[in-house]
C-alpha positions as a printed Julia matrix, in Angstrom:
164×3 Matrix{Float64}:
  -4.35   14.81   22.48
  -5.06   18.38   22.17
  -8.3    20.21   22.01
  -7.33   21.14   18.08
  -6.07   18.46   17.43
  -9.4    16.88   18.4
 -11.89   19.32   16.38
  -9.65   18.65   13.5
  -9.82   14.76   13.89
 -13.69   15.45   14.56
 -14.27   17.49   11.66
 -12.29   15.01    9.56
 -14.58   11.94   10.85
 -17.88   14.1    10.13
 -16.94   13.96    6.35
 -15.55   10.01    6.01
 -17.77    7.45    5.17
 -16.52    5.45    8.21
 -18.58    7.81   10.24
 -21.85    8.48    8.35
 -24.3     6.57    9.68
 -22.64    7.49   13.28
 -24.16   10.66   15.63
 -21.97   13.63   15.85
 -21.43   12.24   19.62
 -20.51    9.01   18.26
 -18.1    10.68   16.01
 -16.79   13.03   19.35
 -15.87    9.4    20.57
 -14.4     7.51   17.85
 -12.01   10.84   17.8
 -11.22   10.11   21.45
  -9.72    6.59   20.37
  -7.76    7.44   17.37
  -4.26    9.34   17.28
  -2.94   11.52   14.52
   0.4    10.87   12.86
   2.51   12.5    10.26
   4.66   11.15    7.34
   6.94   12.35    5.01
   7.44   10.73    1.47
   8.55    6.86    1.5
   8.6     6.62    5.41
   7.83    3.69    6.12
   4.06    3.52    8.39
   4.21   -0.05    8.96
   6.79   -2.42    7.92
   6.3    -5.97    6.67
   6.59   -9.28    9.17
   5.31   -7.23   12.11
   2.22   -7.7    13.72
  -0.32   -5.59   12.59
  -0.89   -3.54   16.19
  -2.88   -1.02   14.14
  -5.1     0.01   11.66
  -4.99    3.25    9.83
  -7.16    5.6     8.37
  -5.6     8.06    5.14
  -6.46   11.66    6.56
  -4.21   13.41    3.85
  -2.19   12.53    1.17
  -1.7     8.64    0.15
  -0.26    5.53    1.23
   1.21    3.02   -0.99
   0.64   -0.96   -0.31
   3.82   -2.82   -1.33
   4.57   -6.4    -1.57
   7.76   -8.6    -2.67
   8.03   -9.88   -5.95
   9.56  -13.57   -6.35
  12.28  -12.49   -7.24
  12.93  -10.06   -4.49
  11.9    -6.73   -5.94
   9.51   -4.87   -4.35
   6.09   -4.01   -6.15
   3.26   -1.07   -5.49
   0.12   -3.53   -5.44
  -2.2    -0.49   -4.52
  -2.45    3.24   -3.11
  -4.88    4.53   -0.3
  -6.16    7.89   -0.8
  -8.12   10.14    1.78
 -10.4     8.64    3.29
  -9.1     4.86    2.82
  -8.19    2.04    5.12
  -4.9     0.29    5.16
  -3.72   -2.32    7.39
  -6.6    -4.32    8.65
  -5.28   -7.77    7.45
  -2.82   -8.15    9.62
  -4.82   -6.04   12.33
  -7.91   -8.63   12.42
  -6.31  -11.95   11.6
  -3.27  -11.35   13.5
  -0.64  -12.71   11.17
   2.67  -10.8    10.6
   1.78   -8.09    7.88
   2.68   -9.37    4.19
   3.15   -5.89    2.74
   5.11   -2.54    3.74
   2.87    0.56    4.2
   4.6     3.76    2.37
   3.75    7.53    2.94
   3.81    8.78   -0.62
   3.0    12.01   -0.3
   5.15   14.53    1.77
   2.68   15.3     4.2
   0.69   12.49    4.44
  -1.67   12.23    7.93
  -3.17    9.46    9.29
  -5.47    8.34   11.93
  -4.18    5.61   13.99
  -6.26    3.18   16.16
  -4.27    1.18   17.78
  -5.4    -2.48   18.62
  -5.73   -1.92   22.51
  -8.16    1.21   22.05
  -9.98   -1.3    19.36
 -10.79   -3.6    22.14
 -11.92   -0.95   24.34
 -14.12    0.94   21.69
 -15.08   -2.75   21.1
 -16.37   -3.09   24.63
 -17.68    0.43   25.33
 -19.08    0.95   21.96
 -19.72   -1.96   19.79
 -22.13    0.26   17.18
 -18.75    2.15   16.31
 -17.05   -0.71   16.08
 -19.55   -2.26   13.53
 -18.72    0.37   11.22
 -14.98    0.01   11.35
 -15.8    -3.43   10.49
 -17.69   -2.8     7.77
 -15.19   -0.01    6.35
 -12.59   -3.36    6.52
 -14.85   -5.3     4.58
 -15.2    -2.49    1.89
 -11.63   -2.11    2.03
 -10.49   -5.73    1.65
 -13.28   -5.68   -1.23
 -11.77   -2.95   -3.3
  -8.19   -4.45   -2.66
  -9.62   -8.16   -3.89
 -11.31   -6.5    -7.25
  -8.07   -4.11   -7.97
  -6.09   -7.4    -7.95
  -8.42   -9.27   -9.64
  -8.95   -6.94  -12.59
  -4.74   -6.83  -12.35
  -4.78  -10.42  -13.17
  -7.35  -10.21  -15.47
  -5.42   -7.86  -17.47
  -2.12   -9.88  -17.28
  -3.8   -13.21  -18.13
  -5.58  -11.77  -21.25
  -2.05  -10.06  -22.5
  -0.26  -13.45  -22.38
  -2.97  -15.71  -22.77
  -4.89  -13.88  -25.04
  -8.85  -13.3   -24.96
 -10.79  -16.45  -24.16
  -7.78  -18.78  -23.87
  -6.73  -18.7   -19.98
């Protein structure tokens, strides 16, 4: 990684809630474990059915989590915005991805933490991985709350208020 890219990644991480309880030295260490990737709009970042070998942190732009519907169509479930994480379910449970992750902005930029680097980070800097795990929990919580609200709204629309 170039010195410029390392500085840019470090600057991003300083502003990211993932790193808010980390020291500057720990942020610089985390920056050494991630890589930077750039995607065009509608470019696939991660494909469903593949094993999650990386976590993605949105630096710029947006990503969409896309699921298959029962009739085979595709449906956007949630948008991942700057500062948020994607890909954590398959990464941690080691099951094939149940969704596709697409770049939605013309210049979507992400930080990528591979499984191999995460494993090394876990041994060398466990405090940093605790922060990543907490971020994953928050990310999954947001996803669950979003889906719960959508389900409640849909049920109310179909069955009426108080009848489900």
